[in-house]
Every structure is written in C-alpha cells, then in structure tokens.
C-alpha positions in Angstrom: -24.7 17.6 28.6 -22.5 14.5 28.1 -22.9 13.1 24.6 -22.9 9.3 24.0 -20.1 7.6 22.1 -20.3 8.6 18.4 -20.9 6.0 15.7 -18.1 4.9 13.4 -17.9 6.7 10.1 -20.0 4.6 7.7 -17.1 4.2 5.1 -14.6 2.9 7.6 -14.1 -0.9 7.6 -14.7 -2.4 11.0 -11.5 -4.4 10.9 -9.6 -1.1 10.3 -11.4 0.6 13.1 -10.5 -2.3 15.5 -6.8 -2.1 14.6 -6.7 1.7 14.8 -7.1 1.2 18.5 -5.7 -2.2 19.3 -2.4 -1.8 17.3 -1.6 1.2 19.4 -2.9 -0.4 22.6 -0.8 -3.5 22.1 2.3 -1.5 21.1 2.3 0.5 24.3 1.4 -2.6 26.3 4.4 -4.4 24.9 6.7 -1.3 25.5 5.6 -1.0 29.1 6.1 -4.8 29.5 9.6 -4.4 28.1 10.6 -1.6 30.5 8.9 -3.4 33.4 11.2 -6.4 32.7 14.3 -4.3 33.4 16.1 -5.0 36.7 14.2 -3.3 39.5 11.5 -2.0 37.1 13.1 1.5 37.3 10.1 3.4 35.9 7.4 1.6 37.9 5.8 0.3 34.8 2.5 -1.5 35.1 -0.1 -2.8 32.6 -3.5 -4.4 32.8 -6.2 -5.6 30.4 -9.5 -3.9 31.2 -12.7 -4.1 29.2 -10.7 -5.5 26.3 -8.5 -2.4 26.3 -5.0 -2.1 27.7 -4.1 0.2 30.6 -0.4 1.3 30.9 1.2 3.4 33.6 4.5 4.7 34.9 4.5 5.5 38.5 7.7 7.6 38.1 5.8 10.2 36.1 2.3 11.5 37.0 1.4 12.8 33.6 -1.5 11.7 31.4 0.5 10.8 28.2 2.3 8.1 30.1 -0.7 6.8 32.0 -3.6 5.8 29.7 -6.1 3.2 28.7 -6.5 2.5 25.0 -9.1 0.3 23.4 -11.8 0.3 26.1 -15.0 -1.1 24.7 -13.5 -1.9 21.3 -12.7 -5.6 21.5 -15.8 -6.2 23.6 -18.5 -4.0 25.2 -17.2 -2.5 28.4 -19.1 -2.6 31.7 -19.6 0.0 34.4 -17.3 -2.2 36.5 -14.6 -2.0 33.8 -14.7 1.8 34.0 -14.4 1.7 37.8 -11.5 -0.8 37.4 -9.7 1.5 35.0 -10.0 4.4 37.4 -8.9 2.2 40.3 -5.9 0.9 38.3 -4.4 4.4 38.3 -5.6 5.5 41.7 -4.0 2.4 43.3 -0.7 3.4 41.7 -1.0 6.9 43.2 -1.5 8.6 39.8 -3.7 11.6 39.4 -3.1 12.7 35.8 -4.4 9.9 33.6 -6.4 9.5 30.3 -8.9 7.1 28.9 -9.5 7.2 25.2 -13.0 6.6 23.8 -13.1 5.8 20.1 -16.1 6.2 17.9 -18.0 2.9 17.9 -16.8 1.8 21.3 -19.5 0.0 23.3 -21.6 0.8 25.1 -22.8 4.3 24.3 -22.9 5.1 28.0 -19.1 5.0 28.4 -18.8 8.8 28.6 -21.3 9.0 31.4 -19.6 6.3 33.3 -16.2 8.1 32.9 -17.7 11.3 34.1 -19.0 9.5 37.2 -15.4 8.4 37.9 -14.1 12.0 37.8 -12.9 12.1 34.2 -13.4 15.2 32.1 -13.9 15.4 28.4 -10.8 16.8 26.7 -9.4 17.2 23.2 -9.2 14.7 20.4 -6.5 12.8 18.6 -6.9 11.7 15.0 -6.4 8.1 14.0 -5.2 7.5 10.5 -4.6 4.4 8.3 -2.8 3.3 5.2 -3.6 0.1 3.2 0.0 -0.3 1.9 -0.9 -1.1 -1.7 0.6 2.1 -3.1 3.7 3.6 -1.4 6.1 6.1 -2.8 9.9 5.7 -2.3 11.5 7.9 0.4 14.0 10.5 -0.7 17.4 8.9 -1.5 19.0 12.1 -0.3 18.1 11.4 3.4 20.1 8.5 5.0 17.9 6.4 7.2 19.3 3.3 9.0 17.4 0.5 10.7 19.2 0.1 14.0 19.9 -2.6 16.7 20.5 -2.6 20.4 24.0 -1.2 19.9 22.4 2.1 18.9 19.6 2.2 21.5 21.3 4.9 23.6 21.6 7.2 20.6 18.0 6.5 19.6 16.9 7.4 23.1 18.9 10.6 23.2 17.5 11.9 19.9 13.9 10.8 20.7 13.9 12.6 24.1 15.3 15.7 22.6 12.9 15.7 19.6 9.8 15.3 21.8 11.2 17.3 24.8 10.5 14.4 27.0 12.1 14.1 30.5 15.2 12.0 30.9 13.3 9.9 33.4 11.5 8.1 30.6 14.6 7.3 28.5 14.4 3.6 29.4 10.8 3.4 28.0 12.0 4.7 24.7 15.0 2.3 24.4 13.6 -0.9 26.0 12.0 -2.1 22.8 15.1 -1.7 20.6 15.8 -5.2 19.4 12.6 -6.6 20.9 10.7 -9.1 18.6 8.2 -7.3 16.4 9.8 -3.9 16.7 12.0 -2.0 14.2 13.8 1.3 15.1 15.3 3.9 12.8 17.8 6.7 12.9 18.1 9.4 10.3 21.5 11.0 9.8 22.7 14.4 8.5 26.2 13.3 7.6 27.3 11.5 10.8 24.9 13.3 13.1 21.7 11.5 14.1 18.8 13.9 13.8 15.6 11.9 13.4 14.0 8.8 14.9 11.1 6.5 14.3 9.8 3.1 15.3 7.5 0.4 13.8 5.8 -2.5 15.5 4.3 -5.4 13.5 1.5 -7.4 15.1 -1.1 -9.6 13.3 -0.3 -8.3 9.9 -0.8 -4.7 11.0 1.9 -2.1 11.5 1.8 0.6 14.2 4.0 3.6 13.6 5.3 5.6 16.5 8.2 7.7 18.0 8.5 9.7 14.8 10.4 12.8 15.7 13.1 15.1 14.4 15.5 17.5 16.2 14.2 21.1 15.9 17.3 22.1 14.1 16.5 19.8 11.2 12.8 20.1 10.8 11.2 21.2 7.6 13.7 19.1 5.5 11.5 16.1 4.8 12.7 13.8 7.5 9.2 12.8 8.8 7.9 12.1 5.4 10.9 10.0 4.6 10.6 8.1 7.9 6.9 7.4 7.3 7.6 6.1 3.8 10.5 3.9 4.9 8.4 2.3 7.6 5.4 1.8 5.3 7.7 0.0 2.8 9.3 -2.2 5.6 5.8 -3.0 6.9 4.7 -4.2 3.5 7.9 -6.2 3.1 7.1 -7.8 6.5 3.7 -8.9 5.1 1.5 -6.3 6.7 -1.7 -5.3 5.0 -2.4 -2.2 7.0 -0.5 0.5 8.9 -2.0 2.8 11.6 -0.9 5.7 13.7 -2.2 8.8 15.5 -1.5 12.5 16.1 -3.2 15.6 17.4 -6.3 17.1 15.8 -6.2 20.3 13.9 -8.5 22.8 15.6 -9.3 26.5 15.4 -6.8 27.1 18.3 -4.1 24.9 16.6 -4.9 25.0 12.9 -1.8 23.4 11.6 -0.4 20.0 12.7 2.6 19.2 10.5 2.6 15.6 11.6 -0.9 15.1 10.3 -0.2 16.8 7.1 2.9 14.7 6.5 0.7 11.6 7.1 -1.9 12.7 4.6 0.9 13.6 2.1 2.2 10.0 2.3 -1.2 8.4 1.7 -2.7 8.0 5.1 -6.5 8.3 5.3 -8.4 9.8 8.3 -10.2 7.1 10.2 -11.8 9.4 12.9 -11.0 11.8 15.7 -10.9 10.0 19.1 -12.1 11.7 22.3 -9.7 11.8 25.3 -11.0 11.8 28.8 -8.7 13.1 31.6 -8.2 13.4 35.3 -6.0 16.1 36.7 
C-alpha cells in the first residue's frame, strides 16, 4: 500500500519547512546553471522548474544523486501533469536512474501514488535539519580553515572528489560555483596539506550548507564540526536568520551517521525525514 504524504511535524515553523527544501533546491539549481554555462556544457547540465520544485540533471552521469527533483509540491500544490513532466524531464535526457524527493507537508497528498504510476519506487529517507543562528559556538582555533577564491578551485575540487569518492567526471560541477555570487567555499589545512572542504550558499536570508567532506586519513579529528561552525558564523555575519542542510537517516541497518551527529552537536535541530522516490 502506498501511503500519502505525511503531515509536517506540528512544532516545525512553516517558513522553516519551506526553506528546508527550497534552499537546497535553489543551491543545486544554481550549481547546475553554473556548470551549464561552461563552454560546451561539458557535463550536459540541465535544469527546470516543475510544480514549484527544481529539477536538475547531468547527462554525463546516469546516477540518481546527480539527477533529482527537490521541492515538488512545496511552493505550490503539484499536479498530476507536474509529476508526468518531472518523469519526462529525465526520460527525454536519456536518464534512467533518477530521484524525486517528497517532503512532509508537500501537496497534494496523492503525490506518492502519482510517482508510483510514473515508475518511481519508494526508497530510503534523508533527514533535513535547521539552525536558527542565535547561539553558535566558536570553531576550534587549532584547525586552520580558509575561505577560498577561484584561484583555489582546482584544489577544492580535488579534495571534494576524494572525500566523497565521486567520479572525476563531475569535477566541474564541484568547482563551477567557486567565486560565484552567493557562494562561499572553504578549505581546511593540516599544515600545508588541504584535507577538508565545505561550501555555503546564501539566498533570501537563509544559508544552505553543502559539500562538507574530509579526507579519510583525517576523519575523527573534528574537521566537520569546525567546518559547520565556521559556516554558521559566516552565515550569521552575512545577515542570515536560518541555516539548513541534509544528510542520510540513521536506521537499523545503518545506525550511526557521523555527519548527522556532528550536525546535532553543533546545534542543528531535526526538521523531518524526507522520503526519496527512485527509478532504476
């Protein structure tokens, strides 16, 4: 039995719920626009606004993480035609492994049934978390974090790809936003060696935190906590009232998500767990 879209948690402000989805959607939409503006659009980047959500795709890589729709039914109620358009967006690009996220409170409740009719299957969930920026601890002074510009984009990309074990083919996606308005990128250094990365995008007084990763050789030393705190402080300095991000859900099969625990440790609050719908 396919269950309808769950209700929003009663204690979650609706403005926060909206930005939990739309800050991520807009960040990826802008990143894909940036890489699509490169000469020849080397990754085959494409975006579209569908049902108030934002679809983004890379034709160079048929894998769901890089081909998703975020925010469907959040800004406005989606229609059956919107769901068909989302499926067709990917199908017309020749992509078979795609994902559409359905957040609690998305409208209408029939969204899961419509997705199933388009061949999407219910998958796991990601947790969406938020921080109101009123109380932020200082990052460890023992860890050197530098905010970087385009001159360090290549290094940022190399560390990011290694930390996340992403294919070299998506390197341009990682680096295209370095120096782009609204974005800030960071490198963490062990001596002179870059070992950790993170990014921040500011939009409408809300900060989205992404690309937070550390080389395997330097994990467990506090880098991600420090990177989170640095970005939260910079977001507040930039005038943001709210910061949001996402990570995988802890389950019986995967009971420990260190990223999630770092987020909670730095003051993030759980908004909800968002269901992912996949094709394969």
